[in-house]
C-alpha positions, 0 to 999 in steps of 0.5 A: 100098340104093344100086344103080347103075342109071344116070343118071337114077337115083343111089342109089335116087332118081328124076331130075325126069321120072319120070311118075306114071302110065303107061298101054298100051292096055288098062290103065291105071297108076300107085303104090300108095296104101295105101288100095289093099290091097283090091284088092291082095286080088284077087291075094295073097288068091285061092289060085289066084294065090298058087299061084305067088306066095308061099312057101306057095303060099296066099293072105295074111291081109287083114293081110298084104296091106295090110302089104304093100300099105304096103311098095310105097307106101312103095316109092314114096315112098322111090326114085320108083318101084315096083309101078304099081297097073293098072286095067283102062280098059273095066270101071274094075278092078283087074287086076293089078300090074306094075313094078320094086322093089329085091330082093336076090339072092345078096346084093346088090340088084337091080332086079326087074321083077314082075308078077302079074294078077288071074285074072279077067284071065289068058290075056289077054296083060296081063302081057306088055304090062305086062313091055313098058310097064315095062321100056320106062318103066324103060330108056329114063326111069330108065336103066336099065342091067339088070332082073332076073325070077325064078319058080319052076321050074313056073311056065311061063306067067310064064317065057314072059312073060319070054322074050316081054319079052325075059329070057335065062335066068342060072341055077336058084337057090333062093328063100324056100328053094324052086327059082327060076329066075333071068332078067336083061335088059340094057339092049343086050337091051332094045334090041336087042328093041324093033328086031324 
Protein backbone atom coordinates (compact mmCIF):
# COMPACT_ATOMS: atom_id res chain seq x y z
CA UNK A 1 0.00 0.00 0.00
CA UNK A 2 1.55 3.30 -1.00
CA UNK A 3 0.75 6.50 0.85
CA UNK A 4 2.75 9.71 0.74
CA UNK A 5 2.97 10.72 4.34
CA UNK A 6 6.40 12.20 4.80
CA UNK A 7 10.10 11.97 4.25
CA UNK A 8 10.68 9.24 6.85
CA UNK A 9 7.92 6.94 5.63
CA UNK A 10 8.10 6.25 1.93
CA UNK A 11 5.90 3.56 0.41
CA UNK A 12 4.95 2.48 3.93
CA UNK A 13 8.56 1.81 4.99
CA UNK A 14 9.99 3.42 8.12
CA UNK A 15 13.10 5.53 8.51
CA UNK A 16 15.97 4.18 10.55
CA UNK A 17 15.03 6.36 13.51
CA UNK A 18 11.67 4.73 14.27
CA UNK A 19 11.49 3.96 17.99
CA UNK A 20 10.67 0.37 18.92
CA UNK A 21 9.24 1.60 22.25
CA UNK A 22 7.37 4.65 23.45
CA UNK A 23 6.31 5.86 26.89
CA UNK A 24 3.87 8.29 28.43
CA UNK A 25 3.71 9.53 31.99
CA UNK A 26 1.74 6.46 33.10
CA UNK A 27 2.20 3.85 30.39
CA UNK A 28 4.79 1.89 28.42
CA UNK A 29 4.21 1.07 24.75
CA UNK A 30 5.78 -1.55 22.52
CA UNK A 31 4.81 -3.17 19.20
CA UNK A 32 2.27 -5.99 19.28
CA UNK A 33 3.54 -9.57 19.08
CA UNK A 34 1.48 -12.57 18.04
CA UNK A 35 1.46 -14.01 21.55
CA UNK A 36 -0.30 -10.88 22.89
CA UNK A 37 -3.75 -12.16 21.90
CA UNK A 38 -4.82 -12.89 25.50
CA UNK A 39 -4.09 -9.28 26.38
CA UNK A 40 -6.02 -8.05 23.37
CA UNK A 41 -8.93 -10.24 24.51
CA UNK A 42 -9.31 -7.89 27.49
CA UNK A 43 -10.66 -5.41 24.94
CA UNK A 44 -11.86 -7.42 21.94
CA UNK A 45 -13.47 -10.07 24.14
CA UNK A 46 -15.21 -7.58 26.43
CA UNK A 47 -18.83 -6.67 25.62
CA UNK A 48 -18.48 -3.17 27.12
CA UNK A 49 -15.52 -2.30 24.92
CA UNK A 50 -16.83 -3.96 21.79
CA UNK A 51 -20.14 -2.13 21.99
CA UNK A 52 -18.43 0.69 20.06
CA UNK A 53 -15.58 -1.22 18.40
CA UNK A 54 -17.19 -4.04 16.43
CA UNK A 55 -19.71 -3.89 13.59
CA UNK A 56 -22.27 -5.96 15.50
CA UNK A 57 -21.36 -4.61 18.95
CA UNK A 58 -20.42 -8.09 20.17
CA UNK A 59 -17.14 -9.46 21.55
CA UNK A 60 -14.89 -11.35 19.16
CA UNK A 61 -14.22 -15.08 19.44
CA UNK A 62 -10.72 -16.20 20.45
CA UNK A 63 -9.79 -17.19 16.88
CA UNK A 64 -10.71 -13.73 15.60
CA UNK A 65 -8.72 -12.08 18.40
CA UNK A 66 -5.69 -14.25 17.56
CA UNK A 67 -5.99 -13.27 13.89
CA UNK A 68 -6.31 -9.59 14.78
CA UNK A 69 -3.24 -9.77 17.02
CA UNK A 70 -1.25 -11.45 14.22
CA UNK A 71 -2.40 -8.68 11.85
CA UNK A 72 -1.19 -6.00 14.28
CA UNK A 73 2.23 -7.70 14.52
CA UNK A 74 2.40 -8.12 10.72
CA UNK A 75 1.64 -4.42 10.22
CA UNK A 76 4.68 -3.57 12.35
CA UNK A 77 6.83 -6.00 10.36
CA UNK A 78 5.67 -4.60 7.03
CA UNK A 79 5.69 -0.88 7.80
CA UNK A 80 7.77 -0.22 10.92
CA UNK A 81 4.81 1.33 12.71
CA UNK A 82 1.44 0.13 13.91
CA UNK A 83 -0.63 -0.36 17.03
CA UNK A 84 1.20 -0.29 20.33
CA UNK A 85 0.63 -2.88 23.08
CA UNK A 86 0.23 -0.65 26.16
CA UNK A 87 0.88 -1.53 29.79
CA UNK A 88 0.19 0.43 32.94
CA UNK A 89 3.50 1.30 34.51
CA UNK A 90 2.33 0.80 38.12
CA UNK A 91 0.52 -2.54 37.79
CA UNK A 92 2.31 -3.90 34.72
CA UNK A 93 -1.11 -4.87 33.32
CA UNK A 94 -2.14 -4.50 29.70
CA UNK A 95 -4.41 -1.46 29.70
CA UNK A 96 -4.89 -0.33 26.08
CA UNK A 97 -3.77 -0.26 22.51
CA UNK A 98 -3.08 2.82 20.47
CA UNK A 99 -1.18 3.68 17.33
CA UNK A 100 -1.25 4.17 13.62
CA UNK A 101 -2.32 1.86 10.84
CA UNK A 102 -3.18 1.93 7.16
CA UNK A 103 -6.89 1.80 6.34
CA UNK A 104 -8.85 2.46 3.17
CA UNK A 105 -11.41 5.28 3.29
CA UNK A 106 -13.48 6.21 0.27
CA UNK A 107 -11.28 3.99 -1.89
CA UNK A 108 -7.97 5.57 -0.86
CA UNK A 109 -5.37 4.55 1.72
CA UNK A 110 -4.96 6.81 4.74
CA UNK A 111 -3.27 6.60 8.12
CA UNK A 112 -5.66 6.09 11.02
CA UNK A 113 -5.03 6.83 14.67
CA UNK A 114 -6.70 3.97 16.54
CA UNK A 115 -7.02 3.44 20.28
CA UNK A 116 -9.02 1.44 22.80
CA UNK A 117 -8.72 1.16 26.55
CA UNK A 118 -9.44 -1.87 28.75
CA UNK A 119 -12.71 -1.03 30.57
CA UNK A 120 -11.05 -1.33 34.00
CA UNK A 121 -8.95 1.71 33.00
CA UNK A 122 -11.75 3.87 31.58
CA UNK A 123 -12.37 7.44 32.71
CA UNK A 124 -8.74 8.09 33.58
CA UNK A 125 -7.74 10.16 30.53
CA UNK A 126 -5.60 7.35 29.10
CA UNK A 127 -6.99 7.48 25.55
CA UNK A 128 -6.11 11.16 25.24
CA UNK A 129 -2.66 10.58 26.76
CA UNK A 130 -2.02 7.77 24.27
CA UNK A 131 -3.39 9.77 21.35
CA UNK A 132 -1.06 12.69 22.07
CA UNK A 133 2.01 10.46 22.45
CA UNK A 134 1.21 8.58 19.24
CA UNK A 135 0.58 11.77 17.30
CA UNK A 136 3.75 13.41 18.59
CA UNK A 137 5.69 10.36 17.40
CA UNK A 138 3.87 10.35 14.07
CA UNK A 139 4.29 14.01 13.22
CA UNK A 140 7.69 14.70 14.81
CA UNK A 141 9.59 11.49 14.06
CA UNK A 142 7.74 9.79 11.22
CA UNK A 143 7.01 12.98 9.26
CA UNK A 144 3.32 12.19 8.92
CA UNK A 145 1.37 14.84 7.00
CA UNK A 146 -2.18 13.90 8.00
CA UNK A 147 -3.93 11.45 10.31
CA UNK A 148 -7.54 10.29 10.28
CA UNK A 149 -9.68 9.12 13.17
CA UNK A 150 -13.25 7.86 13.15
CA UNK A 151 -15.84 6.33 15.42
CA UNK A 152 -19.53 5.52 15.63
CA UNK A 153 -21.62 8.69 15.82
CA UNK A 154 -22.90 7.66 19.26
CA UNK A 155 -19.41 7.20 20.75
CA UNK A 156 -19.20 10.57 22.46
CA UNK A 157 -16.24 9.56 24.66
CA UNK A 158 -14.10 8.78 21.61
CA UNK A 159 -15.18 12.00 19.93
CA UNK A 160 -14.03 13.97 23.00
CA UNK A 161 -10.67 12.19 22.82
CA UNK A 162 -10.27 13.06 19.12
CA UNK A 163 -11.17 16.69 19.66
CA UNK A 164 -8.95 16.92 22.74
CA UNK A 165 -6.04 15.61 20.66
CA UNK A 166 -6.59 18.35 18.07
CA UNK A 167 -8.59 16.48 15.43
CA UNK A 168 -11.17 18.45 13.50
CA UNK A 169 -14.51 17.14 12.30
CA UNK A 170 -14.50 16.32 8.59
CA UNK A 171 -17.81 14.61 7.77
CA UNK A 172 -20.37 11.97 8.67
CA UNK A 173 -20.45 8.75 6.68
CA UNK A 174 -20.85 4.99 6.75
CA UNK A 175 -18.20 2.44 7.66
CA UNK A 176 -18.96 -1.27 7.88
CA UNK A 177 -22.60 -0.30 7.27
CA UNK A 178 -22.83 1.86 10.40
CA UNK A 179 -22.99 5.65 10.87
CA UNK A 180 -19.59 7.13 11.72
CA UNK A 181 -18.00 10.54 12.18
CA UNK A 182 -14.66 11.20 10.52
CA UNK A 183 -11.98 13.57 11.79
CA UNK A 184 -8.58 14.63 10.48
CA UNK A 185 -5.47 16.19 11.94
CA UNK A 186 -2.90 17.82 9.70
CA UNK A 187 0.73 18.51 10.50
CA UNK A 188 -0.01 22.26 10.63
CA UNK A 189 -2.89 21.74 13.07
CA UNK A 190 -0.75 19.44 15.22
CA UNK A 191 1.96 22.10 15.37
CA UNK A 192 -0.64 24.64 16.49
CA UNK A 193 -1.85 22.36 19.28
CA UNK A 194 1.75 21.81 20.43
CA UNK A 195 2.17 25.55 20.90
CA UNK A 196 -0.89 25.86 23.15
